[in-house]
One Martini backbone bead per residue (centre of mass of N, CA, C, O) as a GRO file, in nm:
protein
   80
    1MET     BB    1   0.095   0.037   0.024
    2ALA     BB    2   0.054   0.363  -0.042
    3VAL     BB    3   0.220   0.648   0.097
    4TRP     BB    4   0.182   0.973   0.113
    5GLN     BB    5   0.461   1.193   0.107
    6PRO     BB    6   0.654   1.432   0.166
    7LEU     BB    7   0.885   1.610   0.035
    8PRO     BB    8   1.179   1.740   0.135
    9TRP     BB    9   1.090   2.045   0.029
   10HIS     BB   10   0.811   2.030   0.224
   11THR     BB   11   0.865   2.046   0.531
   12ASP     BB   12   0.776   2.332   0.621
   13LEU     BB   13   0.490   2.323   0.504
   14TRP     BB   14   0.400   2.065   0.647
   15GLN     BB   15   0.425   2.174   0.936
   16ARG     BB   16   0.217   2.398   0.904
   17PHE     BB   17  -0.023   2.216   0.829
   18ASN     BB   18  -0.012   2.028   1.076
   19THR     BB   19  -0.070   2.251   1.281
   20MET     BB   20  -0.349   2.325   1.167
   21VAL     BB   21  -0.474   2.048   1.216
   22VAL     BB   22  -0.420   2.013   1.523
   23THR     BB   23  -0.562   2.315   1.581
   24ASN     BB   24  -0.812   2.352   1.392
   25LYS     BB   25  -0.698   2.576   1.131
   26LEU     BB   26  -0.802   2.467   0.870
   27ALA     BB   27  -0.912   2.538   0.589
   28HIS     BB   28  -1.165   2.458   0.354
   29ALA     BB   29  -0.935   2.573   0.159
   30VAL     BB   30  -0.667   2.504  -0.086
   31VAL     BB   31  -0.400   2.679  -0.254
   32LEU     BB   32  -0.165   2.561  -0.489
   33THR     BB   33   0.137   2.723  -0.580
   34GLY     BB   34   0.367   2.710  -0.864
   35GLN     BB   35   0.597   2.563  -1.011
   36ARG     BB   36   0.679   2.338  -1.218
   37GLY     BB   37   0.783   2.041  -1.036
   38LEU     BB   38   0.734   2.070  -0.704
   39GLY     BB   39   0.475   1.886  -0.595
   40LYS     BB   40   0.173   1.971  -0.550
   41GLY     BB   41   0.016   1.706  -0.595
   42HIS     BB   42   0.168   1.541  -0.389
   43PHE     BB   43   0.099   1.717  -0.146
   44ALA     BB   44  -0.210   1.692  -0.169
   45ARG     BB   45  -0.221   1.384  -0.131
   46ALA     BB   46  -0.084   1.372   0.146
   47LEU     BB   47  -0.289   1.552   0.289
   48ALA     BB   48  -0.548   1.397   0.224
   49GLN     BB   49  -0.467   1.123   0.344
   50GLY     BB   50  -0.417   1.236   0.631
   51LEU     BB   51  -0.717   1.329   0.670
   52TYR     BB   52  -0.859   1.046   0.612
   53CYS     BB   53  -0.718   0.905   0.819
   54GLU     BB   54  -0.790   0.659   1.098
   55GLY     BB   55  -0.519   0.614   1.204
   56GLU     BB   56  -0.197   0.608   1.290
   57LYS     BB   57  -0.015   0.903   1.311
   58SER     BB   58   0.284   1.061   1.172
   59ARG     BB   59   0.310   1.385   1.118
   60GLY     BB   60   0.035   1.343   0.928
   61ILE     BB   61   0.090   1.062   0.826
   62ALA     BB   62  -0.031   0.809   0.692
   63CYS     BB   63  -0.068   0.463   0.758
   64GLY     BB   64  -0.190   0.252   0.520
   65GLN     BB   65  -0.416   0.045   0.687
   66CYS     BB   66  -0.676   0.162   0.671
   67SER     BB   67  -0.973   0.202   0.511
   68ALA     BB   68  -0.919   0.490   0.409
   69CYS     BB   69  -0.647   0.426   0.271
   70HIS     BB   70  -0.760   0.213   0.079
   71GLN     BB   71  -0.960   0.404  -0.061
   72PHE     BB   72  -0.756   0.610  -0.157
   73GLU     BB   73  -0.587   0.412  -0.332
   74ALA     BB   74  -0.854   0.322  -0.502
   75GLU     BB   75  -1.023   0.580  -0.566
   76THR     BB   76  -1.322   0.580  -0.374
   77ILE     BB   77  -1.326   0.882  -0.298
   78SER     BB   78  -1.550   1.129  -0.381
   79ASP     BB   79  -1.401   1.396  -0.249
   80PHE     BB   80  -1.123   1.350  -0.445
   0.00000   0.00000   0.00000
């Protein structure tokens, strides 16, 4: 099972988003912008899977084992 994780150059941004999630201050929508090839889509998938995950998370990274992670990987979550 694949677990989407932030790329090494996303570390600072990932920590800021994880803090917003933990403190329940994440906005209802997020717009990611930047140059082509920076991994915006990858970051979005990692963030979404971490939010959907129902299992034990480490630093906001999805567990990859729970039913929500399996549904995310199978692309059967209609909200994504």
